[in-house]
Biopython code that builds the backbone (N, CA, C, O; Angstrom):
import numpy as np
from Bio.PDB.StructureBuilder import StructureBuilder

atoms = [
    (1, "MET", "N", (76.845, 77.207, -19.768)),
    (1, "MET", "CA", (75.810, 78.103, -19.126)),
    (1, "MET", "C", (74.415, 77.564, -19.465)),
    (1, "MET", "O", (74.096, 77.299, -20.624)),
    (2, "THR", "N", (73.610, 77.413, -18.436)),
    (2, "THR", "CA", (72.158, 76.975, -18.669)),
    (2, "THR", "C", (71.248, 78.056, -18.752)),
    (2, "THR", "O", (71.586, 79.159, -18.321)),
    (3, "ASP", "N", (70.076, 77.861, -19.282)),
    (3, "ASP", "CA", (68.984, 78.849, -19.238)),
    (3, "ASP", "C", (68.044, 78.628, -18.091)),
    (3, "ASP", "O", (67.031, 79.324, -18.015)),
    (4, "GLN", "N", (68.300, 77.723, -17.207)),
    (4, "GLN", "CA", (67.458, 77.539, -16.015)),
    (4, "GLN", "C", (67.731, 78.457, -14.985)),
    (4, "GLN", "O", (68.899, 78.760, -14.740)),
    (5, "PRO", "N", (66.672, 78.994, -14.274)),
    (5, "PRO", "CA", (66.910, 79.806, -13.189)),
    (5, "PRO", "C", (67.615, 79.243, -11.982)),
    (5, "PRO", "O", (67.580, 78.034, -11.754)),
    (6, "ALA", "N", (68.254, 80.092, -11.205)),
    (6, "ALA", "CA", (68.947, 79.491, -10.018)),
    (6, "ALA", "C", (67.889, 79.101, -9.048)),
    (6, "ALA", "O", (66.858, 79.765, -8.944)),
    (7, "PRO", "N", (68.131, 77.989, -8.305)),
    (7, "PRO", "CA", (67.059, 77.679, -7.306)),
    (7, "PRO", "C", (66.978, 78.643, -6.298)),
    (7, "PRO", "O", (67.968, 79.239, -5.874)),
    (8, "ALA", "N", (65.671, 78.845, -5.839)),
    (8, "ALA", "CA", (65.406, 79.779, -4.753)),
    (8, "ALA", "C", (66.133, 79.512, -3.457)),
    (8, "ALA", "O", (66.131, 78.364, -3.013)),
    (9, "ARG", "N", (66.719, 80.426, -2.852)),
    (9, "ARG", "CA", (67.381, 80.217, -1.596)),
    (9, "ARG", "C", (66.589, 80.660, -0.508)),
    (9, "ARG", "O", (65.869, 81.653, -0.614)),
    (10, "GLY", "N", (66.677, 79.960, 0.580)),
    (10, "GLY", "CA", (65.977, 80.274, 1.809)),
    (10, "GLY", "C", (66.790, 81.122, 2.707)),
    (10, "GLY", "O", (67.954, 81.402, 2.421)),
    (11, "PRO", "N", (66.161, 81.576, 3.880)),
    (11, "PRO", "CA", (66.834, 82.514, 4.779)),
    (11, "PRO", "C", (68.011, 81.802, 5.581)),
    (11, "PRO", "O", (68.856, 82.451, 6.197)),
    (12, "PHE", "N", (67.998, 80.573, 5.528)),
    (12, "PHE", "CA", (69.189, 79.854, 6.325)),
    (12, "PHE", "C", (70.260, 79.205, 5.439)),
    (12, "PHE", "O", (71.299, 78.752, 5.920)),
    (13, "ASP", "N", (69.971, 79.174, 4.110)),
    (13, "ASP", "CA", (70.801, 78.350, 3.234)),
    (13, "ASP", "C", (72.293, 78.726, 3.284)),
    (13, "ASP", "O", (73.137, 77.835, 3.180)),
    (14, "ASP", "N", (72.651, 80.025, 3.440)),
    (14, "ASP", "CA", (74.052, 80.423, 3.408)),
    (14, "ASP", "C", (74.838, 80.042, 4.646)),
    (14, "ASP", "O", (76.062, 79.924, 4.603)),
    (15, "VAL", "N", (74.132, 79.850, 5.746)),
    (15, "VAL", "CA", (74.823, 79.571, 7.107)),
    (15, "VAL", "C", (74.568, 78.062, 7.333)),
    (15, "VAL", "O", (75.496, 77.271, 7.500)),
    (16, "ALA", "N", (73.226, 77.692, 7.329)),
    (16, "ALA", "CA", (72.984, 76.342, 7.743)),
    (16, "ALA", "C", (72.052, 75.698, 6.686)),
    (16, "ALA", "O", (70.827, 75.683, 6.801)),
    (17, "PRO", "N", (72.775, 75.137, 5.592)),
    (17, "PRO", "CA", (71.939, 74.590, 4.437)),
    (17, "PRO", "C", (70.952, 73.430, 4.892)),
    (17, "PRO", "O", (69.852, 73.319, 4.350)),
    (18, "ALA", "N", (71.339, 72.625, 5.833)),
    (18, "ALA", "CA", (70.419, 71.556, 6.199)),
    (18, "ALA", "C", (69.253, 72.154, 6.957)),
    (18, "ALA", "O", (68.144, 71.656, 6.761)),
    (19, "LEU", "N", (69.374, 73.141, 7.781)),
    (19, "LEU", "CA", (68.251, 73.843, 8.364)),
    (19, "LEU", "C", (67.357, 74.456, 7.290)),
    (19, "LEU", "O", (66.133, 74.368, 7.384)),
    (20, "GLY", "N", (67.961, 75.085, 6.256)),
    (20, "GLY", "CA", (67.199, 75.572, 5.073)),
    (20, "GLY", "C", (66.411, 74.566, 4.488)),
    (20, "GLY", "O", (65.229, 74.804, 4.238)),
    (21, "ARG", "N", (66.932, 73.428, 4.228)),
    (21, "ARG", "CA", (66.311, 72.271, 3.583)),
    (21, "ARG", "C", (65.186, 71.765, 4.432)),
    (21, "ARG", "O", (64.092, 71.530, 3.918)),
    (22, "TYR", "N", (65.419, 71.577, 5.796)),
    (22, "TYR", "CA", (64.298, 71.031, 6.713)),
    (22, "TYR", "C", (63.288, 72.072, 6.716)),
    (22, "TYR", "O", (62.109, 71.724, 6.646)),
    (23, "THR", "N", (63.588, 73.304, 6.787)),
    (23, "THR", "CA", (62.485, 74.335, 6.794)),
    (23, "THR", "C", (61.586, 74.297, 5.466)),
    (23, "THR", "O", (60.361, 74.371, 5.561)),
    (24, "SER", "N", (62.141, 74.194, 4.393)),
    (24, "SER", "CA", (61.386, 74.130, 3.178)),
    (24, "SER", "C", (60.745, 72.838, 2.897)),
    (24, "SER", "O", (59.596, 72.812, 2.457)),
    (25, "GLU", "N", (61.435, 71.732, 3.128)),
    (25, "GLU", "CA", (60.967, 70.415, 2.856)),
    (25, "GLU", "C", (60.021, 69.794, 3.908)),
    (25, "GLU", "O", (58.936, 69.299, 3.602)),
    (26, "VAL", "N", (60.488, 69.850, 5.127)),
    (26, "VAL", "CA", (59.759, 69.313, 6.195)),
    (26, "VAL", "C", (58.739, 70.249, 6.907)),
    (26, "VAL", "O", (57.601, 69.846, 7.148)),
    (27, "LEU", "N", (59.134, 71.450, 7.229)),
    (27, "LEU", "CA", (58.257, 72.323, 7.913)),
    (27, "LEU", "C", (57.146, 72.785, 7.070)),
    (27, "LEU", "O", (55.959, 72.582, 7.326)),
    (28, "PHE", "N", (57.667, 73.508, 5.905)),
    (28, "PHE", "CA", (56.580, 74.144, 5.046)),
    (28, "PHE", "C", (56.141, 73.121, 3.894)),
    (28, "PHE", "O", (55.240, 73.405, 3.106)),
    (29, "GLY", "N", (56.801, 71.986, 3.856)),
    (29, "GLY", "CA", (56.396, 70.934, 2.898)),
    (29, "GLY", "C", (55.505, 70.013, 3.604)),
    (29, "GLY", "O", (54.300, 70.002, 3.354)),
    (30, "ASP", "N", (56.070, 69.189, 4.528)),
    (30, "ASP", "CA", (55.240, 68.158, 5.071)),
    (30, "ASP", "C", (54.285, 68.573, 6.135)),
    (30, "ASP", "O", (53.114, 68.193, 6.143)),
    (31, "VAL", "N", (54.842, 69.420, 7.100)),
    (31, "VAL", "CA", (54.045, 69.735, 8.281)),
    (31, "VAL", "C", (52.795, 70.647, 7.903)),
    (31, "VAL", "O", (51.667, 70.392, 8.323)),
    (32, "TRP", "N", (53.086, 71.745, 7.066)),
    (32, "TRP", "CA", (52.033, 72.683, 6.687)),
    (32, "TRP", "C", (51.105, 72.132, 5.741)),
    (32, "TRP", "O", (50.019, 72.681, 5.553)),
    (33, "GLU", "N", (51.460, 71.044, 5.102)),
    (33, "GLU", "CA", (50.524, 70.457, 4.059)),
    (33, "GLU", "C", (49.732, 69.308, 4.582)),
    (33, "GLU", "O", (48.990, 68.673, 3.832)),
    (34, "ARG", "N", (49.875, 69.000, 5.934)),
    (34, "ARG", "CA", (49.003, 67.969, 6.446)),
    (34, "ARG", "C", (47.595, 68.215, 6.319)),
    (34, "ARG", "O", (47.212, 69.382, 6.408)),
    (35, "PRO", "N", (46.721, 67.242, 6.113)),
    (35, "PRO", "CA", (45.404, 67.480, 5.935)),
    (35, "PRO", "C", (44.493, 67.861, 7.233)),
    (35, "PRO", "O", (43.352, 68.302, 7.097)),
    (36, "GLY", "N", (45.062, 67.666, 8.416)),
    (36, "GLY", "CA", (44.331, 67.738, 9.659)),
    (36, "GLY", "C", (43.786, 69.017, 10.003)),
    (36, "GLY", "O", (42.726, 69.065, 10.626)),
    (37, "LEU", "N", (44.493, 70.228, 9.610)),
    (37, "LEU", "CA", (44.119, 71.607, 9.908)),
    (37, "LEU", "C", (44.264, 72.240, 8.561)),
    (37, "LEU", "O", (45.036, 71.807, 7.705)),
    (38, "SER", "N", (43.483, 73.292, 8.407)),
    (38, "SER", "CA", (43.671, 74.175, 7.261)),
    (38, "SER", "C", (44.828, 75.073, 7.438)),
    (38, "SER", "O", (45.244, 75.323, 8.569)),
    (39, "LYS", "N", (45.354, 75.556, 6.408)),
    (39, "LYS", "CA", (46.481, 76.565, 6.579)),
    (39, "LYS", "C", (46.105, 77.811, 7.400)),
    (39, "LYS", "O", (46.910, 78.393, 8.127)),
    (40, "ARG", "N", (44.793, 78.184, 7.227)),
    (40, "ARG", "CA", (44.341, 79.314, 8.085)),
    (40, "ARG", "C", (44.431, 78.964, 9.435)),
    (40, "ARG", "O", (44.944, 79.790, 10.191)),
    (41, "ASP", "N", (43.993, 77.791, 9.933)),
    (41, "ASP", "CA", (44.095, 77.396, 11.305)),
    (41, "ASP", "C", (45.471, 77.101, 11.731)),
    (41, "ASP", "O", (45.755, 77.358, 12.901)),
    (42, "ARG", "N", (46.396, 76.585, 10.935)),
    (42, "ARG", "CA", (47.742, 76.538, 11.236)),
    (42, "ARG", "C", (48.430, 77.884, 11.469)),
    (42, "ARG", "O", (49.298, 78.063, 12.324)),
    (43, "SER", "N", (47.978, 78.780, 10.659)),
    (43, "SER", "CA", (48.534, 80.188, 10.853)),
    (43, "SER", "C", (48.144, 80.714, 12.245)),
    (43, "SER", "O", (48.964, 81.240, 12.997)),
    (44, "LEU", "N", (46.843, 80.542, 12.545)),
    (44, "LEU", "CA", (46.297, 81.035, 13.811)),
    (44, "LEU", "C", (47.072, 80.356, 15.098)),
    (44, "LEU", "O", (47.305, 81.017, 16.110)),
    (45, "VAL", "N", (47.405, 79.134, 14.978)),
    (45, "VAL", "CA", (48.065, 78.353, 15.992)),
    (45, "VAL", "C", (49.450, 78.913, 16.042)),
    (45, "VAL", "O", (49.880, 79.267, 17.140)),
    (46, "THR", "N", (50.210, 79.036, 14.956)),
    (46, "THR", "CA", (51.532, 79.535, 14.853)),
    (46, "THR", "C", (51.671, 80.934, 15.352)),
    (46, "THR", "O", (52.633, 81.214, 16.067)),
    (47, "VAL", "N", (50.834, 81.781, 15.049)),
    (47, "VAL", "CA", (50.848, 83.213, 15.589)),
    (47, "VAL", "C", (50.626, 83.171, 17.019)),
    (47, "VAL", "O", (51.328, 83.905, 17.715)),
    (48, "ALA", "N", (49.764, 82.432, 17.565)),
    (48, "ALA", "CA", (49.370, 82.341, 18.998)),
    (48, "ALA", "C", (50.771, 81.890, 19.693)),
    (48, "ALA", "O", (51.227, 82.493, 20.664)),
    (49, "CYS", "N", (51.370, 80.829, 19.129)),
    (49, "CYS", "CA", (52.605, 80.324, 19.825)),
    (49, "CYS", "C", (53.624, 81.367, 19.777)),
    (49, "CYS", "O", (54.236, 81.592, 20.822)),
    (50, "LEU", "N", (53.918, 82.073, 18.675)),
    (50, "LEU", "CA", (54.944, 83.005, 18.557)),
    (50, "LEU", "C", (54.739, 84.263, 19.515)),
    (50, "LEU", "O", (55.652, 84.794, 20.147)),
    (51, "VAL", "N", (53.440, 84.650, 19.527)),
    (51, "VAL", "CA", (53.134, 85.756, 20.542)),
    (51, "VAL", "C", (53.400, 85.293, 21.989)),
    (51, "VAL", "O", (53.994, 86.015, 22.791)),
    (52, "SER", "N", (52.942, 84.072, 22.291)),
    (52, "SER", "CA", (53.028, 83.583, 23.635)),
    (52, "SER", "C", (54.520, 83.334, 24.063)),
    (52, "SER", "O", (54.881, 83.552, 25.219)),
    (53, "LEU", "N", (55.311, 82.904, 23.165)),
    (53, "LEU", "CA", (56.754, 82.585, 23.341)),
    (53, "LEU", "C", (57.592, 83.830, 23.209)),
    (53, "LEU", "O", (58.804, 83.763, 23.417)),
    (54, "TYR", "N", (56.985, 85.013, 22.859)),
    (54, "TYR", "CA", (57.710, 86.273, 22.645)),
    (54, "TYR", "C", (58.820, 86.126, 21.628)),
    (54, "TYR", "O", (59.970, 86.531, 21.802)),
    (55, "ARG", "N", (58.335, 85.460, 20.465)),
    (55, "ARG", "CA", (59.248, 85.252, 19.348)),
    (55, "ARG", "C", (59.180, 86.307, 18.356)),
    (55, "ARG", "O", (58.693, 86.032, 17.260)),
    (56, "SER", "N", (59.604, 87.477, 18.594)),
    (56, "SER", "CA", (59.441, 88.744, 17.762)),
    (56, "SER", "C", (60.162, 88.617, 16.452)),
    (56, "SER", "O", (59.758, 89.324, 15.530)),
    (57, "ASN", "N", (61.133, 87.843, 16.255)),
    (57, "ASN", "CA", (61.887, 87.802, 14.965)),
    (57, "ASN", "C", (60.986, 87.063, 13.996)),
    (57, "ASN", "O", (60.849, 87.463, 12.840)),
    (58, "GLU", "N", (60.375, 85.993, 14.457)),
    (58, "GLU", "CA", (59.629, 85.224, 13.435)),
    (58, "GLU", "C", (58.175, 85.731, 13.194)),
    (58, "GLU", "O", (57.530, 85.440, 12.187)),
    (59, "LEU", "N", (57.715, 86.521, 14.218)),
    (59, "LEU", "CA", (56.279, 86.960, 14.168)),
    (59, "LEU", "C", (55.839, 87.732, 12.881)),
    (59, "LEU", "O", (54.803, 87.419, 12.295)),
    (60, "PRO", "N", (56.643, 88.744, 12.456)),
    (60, "PRO", "CA", (56.147, 89.408, 11.226)),
    (60, "PRO", "C", (56.013, 88.575, 9.971)),
    (60, "PRO", "O", (55.110, 88.789, 9.162)),
    (61, "PHE", "N", (56.883, 87.662, 9.819)),
    (61, "PHE", "CA", (56.716, 86.710, 8.635)),
    (61, "PHE", "C", (55.383, 85.947, 8.784)),
    (61, "PHE", "O", (54.672, 85.826, 7.786)),
    (62, "HIS", "N", (55.024, 85.459, 9.889)),
    (62, "HIS", "CA", (53.851, 84.594, 10.202)),
    (62, "HIS", "C", (52.575, 85.437, 10.173)),
    (62, "HIS", "O", (51.493, 84.970, 9.816)),
    (63, "LEU", "N", (52.764, 86.768, 10.586)),
    (63, "LEU", "CA", (51.508, 87.572, 10.556)),
    (63, "LEU", "C", (51.132, 87.788, 9.079)),
    (63, "LEU", "O", (49.952, 87.733, 8.733)),
    (64, "ARG", "N", (52.162, 88.041, 8.176)),
    (64, "ARG", "CA", (51.825, 88.209, 6.816)),
    (64, "ARG", "C", (51.314, 86.872, 6.251)),
    (64, "ARG", "O", (50.320, 86.872, 5.524)),
    (65, "ARG", "N", (51.924, 85.792, 6.542)),
    (65, "ARG", "CA", (51.431, 84.474, 6.137)),
    (65, "ARG", "C", (49.984, 84.156, 6.579)),
    (65, "ARG", "O", (49.200, 83.563, 5.838)),
    (66, "ALA", "N", (49.683, 84.561, 7.770)),
    (66, "ALA", "CA", (48.257, 84.400, 8.409)),
    (66, "ALA", "C", (47.286, 85.241, 7.498)),
    (66, "ALA", "O", (46.200, 84.762, 7.171)),
    (67, "LEU", "N", (47.645, 86.393, 7.122)),
    (67, "LEU", "CA", (46.733, 87.168, 6.241)),
    (67, "LEU", "C", (46.553, 86.496, 4.877)),
    (67, "LEU", "O", (45.444, 86.407, 4.350)),
    (68, "GLU", "N", (47.663, 86.032, 4.326)),
    (68, "GLU", "CA", (47.649, 85.265, 2.985)),
    (68, "GLU", "C", (46.757, 84.042, 3.174)),
    (68, "GLU", "O", (46.100, 83.655, 2.208)),
    (69, "ASN", "N", (46.681, 83.398, 4.355)),
    (69, "ASN", "CA", (46.112, 82.151, 4.511)),
    (69, "ASN", "C", (44.582, 82.316, 4.965)),
    (69, "ASN", "O", (43.847, 81.364, 5.230)),
    (70, "GLY", "N", (44.217, 83.655, 5.014)),
    (70, "GLY", "CA", (42.741, 83.846, 5.235)),
    (70, "GLY", "C", (42.373, 84.525, 6.483)),
    (70, "GLY", "O", (41.234, 84.980, 6.588)),
    (71, "LEU", "N", (43.287, 84.649, 7.512)),
    (71, "LEU", "CA", (42.930, 85.495, 8.624)),
    (71, "LEU", "C", (42.788, 86.922, 8.378)),
    (71, "LEU", "O", (43.454, 87.442, 7.483)),
    (72, "THR", "N", (41.940, 87.639, 9.125)),
    (72, "THR", "CA", (41.775, 89.003, 8.923)),
    (72, "THR", "C", (42.529, 89.674, 9.973)),
    (72, "THR", "O", (42.910, 89.060, 10.970)),
    (73, "ARG", "N", (42.784, 91.053, 9.764)),
    (73, "ARG", "CA", (43.351, 91.859, 10.837)),
    (73, "ARG", "C", (42.596, 91.866, 12.066)),
    (73, "ARG", "O", (43.149, 91.908, 13.165)),
    (74, "GLU", "N", (41.280, 91.822, 11.901)),
    (74, "GLU", "CA", (40.443, 91.892, 13.099)),
    (74, "GLU", "C", (40.621, 90.648, 13.852)),
    (74, "GLU", "O", (40.732, 90.691, 15.077)),
    (75, "GLU", "N", (40.659, 89.498, 13.181)),
    (75, "GLU", "CA", (40.906, 88.237, 13.905)),
    (75, "GLU", "C", (42.249, 88.162, 14.518)),
    (75, "GLU", "O", (42.367, 87.638, 15.626)),
    (76, "LEU", "N", (43.276, 88.647, 13.887)),
    (76, "LEU", "CA", (44.493, 88.651, 14.571)),
    (76, "LEU", "C", (44.522, 89.590, 15.805)),
    (76, "LEU", "O", (45.102, 89.273, 16.843)),
    (77, "ALA", "N", (43.921, 90.663, 15.651)),
    (77, "ALA", "CA", (43.735, 91.564, 16.785)),
    (77, "ALA", "C", (42.971, 90.930, 17.926)),
    (77, "ALA", "O", (43.284, 91.199, 19.086)),
    (78, "GLU", "N", (42.085, 90.186, 17.674)),
    (78, "GLU", "CA", (41.353, 89.495, 18.706)),
    (78, "GLU", "C", (42.187, 88.339, 19.272)),
    (78, "GLU", "O", (42.018, 88.035, 20.453)),
    (79, "ALA", "N", (43.027, 87.708, 18.564)),
    (79, "ALA", "CA", (43.812, 86.677, 19.030)),
    (79, "ALA", "C", (44.874, 87.327, 20.043)),
    (79, "ALA", "O", (45.064, 86.829, 21.153)),
    (80, "ILE", "N", (45.513, 88.401, 19.621)),
    (80, "ILE", "CA", (46.534, 89.092, 20.369)),
    (80, "ILE", "C", (45.926, 89.495, 21.624)),
    (80, "ILE", "O", (46.574, 89.300, 22.653)),
    (81, "THR", "N", (44.639, 90.092, 21.700)),
    (81, "THR", "CA", (43.972, 90.589, 22.792)),
    (81, "THR", "C", (43.779, 89.481, 23.797)),
    (81, "THR", "O", (44.080, 89.625, 24.981)),
    (82, "HIS", "N", (43.222, 88.265, 23.251)),
    (82, "HIS", "CA", (42.958, 87.150, 24.099)),
    (82, "HIS", "C", (44.257, 86.684, 24.729)),
    (82, "HIS", "O", (44.269, 86.306, 25.900)),
    (83, "LEU", "N", (45.406, 86.701, 23.941)),
    (83, "LEU", "CA", (46.639, 86.222, 24.454)),
    (83, "LEU", "C", (47.189, 87.010, 25.580)),
    (83, "LEU", "O", (47.899, 86.452, 26.417)),
    (84, "ALA", "N", (46.891, 88.350, 25.662)),
    (84, "ALA", "CA", (47.290, 89.103, 26.618)),
    (84, "ALA", "C", (47.045, 88.568, 28.060)),
    (84, "ALA", "O", (47.815, 88.767, 29.000)),
    (85, "PHE", "N", (45.963, 87.913, 28.120)),
    (85, "PHE", "CA", (45.493, 87.393, 29.423)),
    (85, "PHE", "C", (46.101, 85.978, 29.775)),
    (85, "PHE", "O", (46.023, 85.512, 30.912)),
    (86, "TYR", "N", (46.662, 85.380, 28.810)),
    (86, "TYR", "CA", (47.165, 84.091, 28.967)),
    (86, "TYR", "C", (48.700, 83.949, 28.862)),
    (86, "TYR", "O", (49.341, 83.153, 29.548)),
    (87, "ALA", "N", (49.259, 84.818, 27.911)),
    (87, "ALA", "CA", (50.680, 84.874, 27.681)),
    (87, "ALA", "C", (51.312, 86.039, 28.360)),
    (87, "ALA", "O", (52.515, 86.047, 28.622)),
    (88, "GLY", "N", (50.499, 87.033, 28.651)),
    (88, "GLY", "CA", (51.187, 88.117, 29.275)),
    (88, "GLY", "C", (50.940, 89.432, 28.472)),
    (88, "GLY", "O", (50.806, 89.389, 27.250)),
    (89, "TRP", "N", (50.883, 90.607, 29.177)),
    (89, "TRP", "CA", (50.679, 91.898, 28.474)),
    (89, "TRP", "C", (51.913, 92.316, 27.649)),
    (89, "TRP", "O", (51.770, 92.877, 26.563)),
    (90, "PRO", "N", (53.196, 92.025, 28.202)),
    (90, "PRO", "CA", (54.294, 92.363, 27.315)),
    (90, "PRO", "C", (54.324, 91.603, 25.933)),
    (90, "PRO", "O", (54.604, 92.217, 24.903)),
    (91, "CYS", "N", (54.055, 90.365, 25.929)),
    (91, "CYS", "CA", (53.950, 89.554, 24.807)),
    (91, "CYS", "C", (53.029, 90.189, 23.802)),
    (91, "CYS", "O", (53.346, 90.388, 22.629)),
    (92, "ALA", "N", (51.794, 90.515, 24.373)),
    (92, "ALA", "CA", (50.672, 90.985, 23.456)),
    (92, "ALA", "C", (51.022, 92.480, 22.967)),
    (92, "ALA", "O", (50.716, 92.872, 21.841)),
    (93, "ALA", "N", (51.679, 93.265, 23.898)),
    (93, "ALA", "CA", (52.031, 94.533, 23.314)),
    (93, "ALA", "C", (53.093, 94.560, 22.308)),
    (93, "ALA", "O", (53.077, 95.409, 21.416)),
    (94, "SER", "N", (54.100, 93.598, 22.411)),
    (94, "SER", "CA", (55.076, 93.476, 21.291)),
    (94, "SER", "C", (54.448, 93.047, 20.159)),
    (94, "SER", "O", (54.787, 93.576, 19.100)),
    (95, "ALA", "N", (53.475, 92.072, 20.150)),
    (95, "ALA", "CA", (52.761, 91.596, 19.043)),
    (95, "ALA", "C", (51.934, 92.679, 18.320)),
    (95, "ALA", "O", (51.833, 92.623, 17.094)),
    (96, "VAL", "N", (51.344, 93.654, 19.020)),
    (96, "VAL", "CA", (50.736, 94.746, 18.537)),
    (96, "VAL", "C", (51.623, 95.579, 17.702)),
    (96, "VAL", "O", (51.218, 96.042, 16.636)),
    (97, "GLY", "N", (52.905, 95.803, 18.176)),
    (97, "GLY", "CA", (53.899, 96.546, 17.511)),
    (97, "GLY", "C", (54.335, 95.892, 16.275)),
    (97, "GLY", "O", (54.669, 96.586, 15.315)),
    (98, "ALA", "N", (54.361, 94.555, 16.215)),
    (98, "ALA", "CA", (54.906, 93.841, 15.060)),
    (98, "ALA", "C", (53.711, 93.906, 14.031)),
    (98, "ALA", "O", (53.951, 94.040, 12.831)),
    (99, "ALA", "N", (52.557, 93.820, 14.461)),
    (99, "ALA", "CA", (51.357, 93.843, 13.548)),
    (99, "ALA", "C", (51.318, 95.139, 12.873)),
    (99, "ALA", "O", (51.156, 95.244, 11.657)),
    (100, "ARG", "N", (51.482, 96.234, 13.759)),
    (100, "ARG", "CA", (51.430, 97.560, 13.190)),
    (100, "ARG", "C", (52.373, 97.739, 12.071)),
    (100, "ARG", "O", (52.018, 98.217, 10.994)),
    (101, "ARG", "N", (53.651, 97.331, 12.342)),
    (101, "ARG", "CA", (54.765, 97.465, 11.270)),
    (101, "ARG", "C", (54.381, 96.677, 10.052)),
    (101, "ARG", "O", (54.547, 97.158, 8.931)),
    (102, "VAL", "N", (53.865, 95.461, 10.238)),
    (102, "VAL", "CA", (53.506, 94.593, 9.010)),
    (102, "VAL", "C", (52.348, 95.358, 8.238)),
    (102, "VAL", "O", (52.406, 95.528, 7.020)),
    (103, "TYR", "N", (51.315, 95.799, 9.000)),
    (103, "TYR", "CA", (50.171, 96.455, 8.316)),
    (103, "TYR", "C", (50.687, 97.748, 7.537)),
    (103, "TYR", "O", (50.307, 98.006, 6.395)),
    (104, "GLU", "N", (51.480, 98.443, 8.167)),
    (104, "GLU", "CA", (52.053, 99.657, 7.472)),
    (104, "GLU", "C", (52.761, 99.357, 6.154)),
    (104, "GLU", "O", (52.593, 100.036, 5.141)),
    (105, "GLU", "N", (53.567, 98.290, 6.232)),
    (105, "GLU", "CA", (54.330, 97.919, 5.030)),
    (105, "GLU", "C", (53.277, 97.381, 4.039)),
    (105, "GLU", "O", (53.362, 97.805, 2.886)),
    (106, "LEU", "N", (52.378, 96.578, 4.307)),
    (106, "LEU", "CA", (51.355, 96.124, 3.454)),
    (106, "LEU", "C", (50.507, 97.321, 2.773)),
    (106, "LEU", "O", (50.204, 97.396, 1.582)),
    (107, "ASP", "N", (50.232, 98.127, 3.676)),
    (107, "ASP", "CA", (49.360, 99.283, 3.185)),
    (107, "ASP", "C", (50.129, 100.213, 2.282)),
    (107, "ASP", "O", (49.524, 101.032, 1.589)),
    (108, "LYS", "N", (51.537, 100.107, 2.265)),
    (108, "LYS", "CA", (52.298, 100.957, 1.373)),
    (108, "LYS", "C", (52.653, 100.130, 0.077)),
    (108, "LYS", "O", (53.336, 100.576, -0.845)),
    (109, "GLY", "N", (52.102, 98.864, 0.125)),
    (109, "GLY", "CA", (52.325, 98.103, -1.114)),
    (109, "GLY", "C", (53.436, 97.091, -0.935)),
    (109, "GLY", "O", (53.783, 96.449, -1.926)),
    (110, "GLY", "N", (54.014, 96.890, 0.200)),
    (110, "GLY", "CA", (55.135, 96.026, 0.470)),
    (110, "GLY", "C", (54.863, 94.643, 0.856)),
    (110, "GLY", "O", (55.794, 93.874, 1.095)),
]
sb = StructureBuilder()
sb.init_structure("model")
sb.init_model(0)
sb.init_chain("A")
sb.init_seg("    ")
for serial, (resi, resn, name, xyz) in enumerate(atoms, 1):
    if name == "N":
        sb.init_residue(resn, " ", resi, " ")
    sb.init_atom(name, np.array(xyz, "f"), 0.0, 1.0, " ", f" {name:<3s}", serial, name[0])
structure = sb.get_structure()
């Protein structure tokens, strides 16, 4: 028995370990750490893509991450509003719902 903690497990590791490894090492390791854009800018681009592509499963995680990376709720609201005219009203309306749920969880300390 060792005293070392178990390695952190990602959301894909139990079903698709390789996808979990690519997610942590390549996506959040290599891609998100590239020097060409700040993490704040990468978050804005990612949220915009997820809203536009109607990717409601991934959006809450990235809304939280965007806030952690320096975007404000007001900036996210402005991005969602802007996207309503380019990605469509249903995409923006769904994003508002996702943002509302994320903000409520954060306001409750979650």
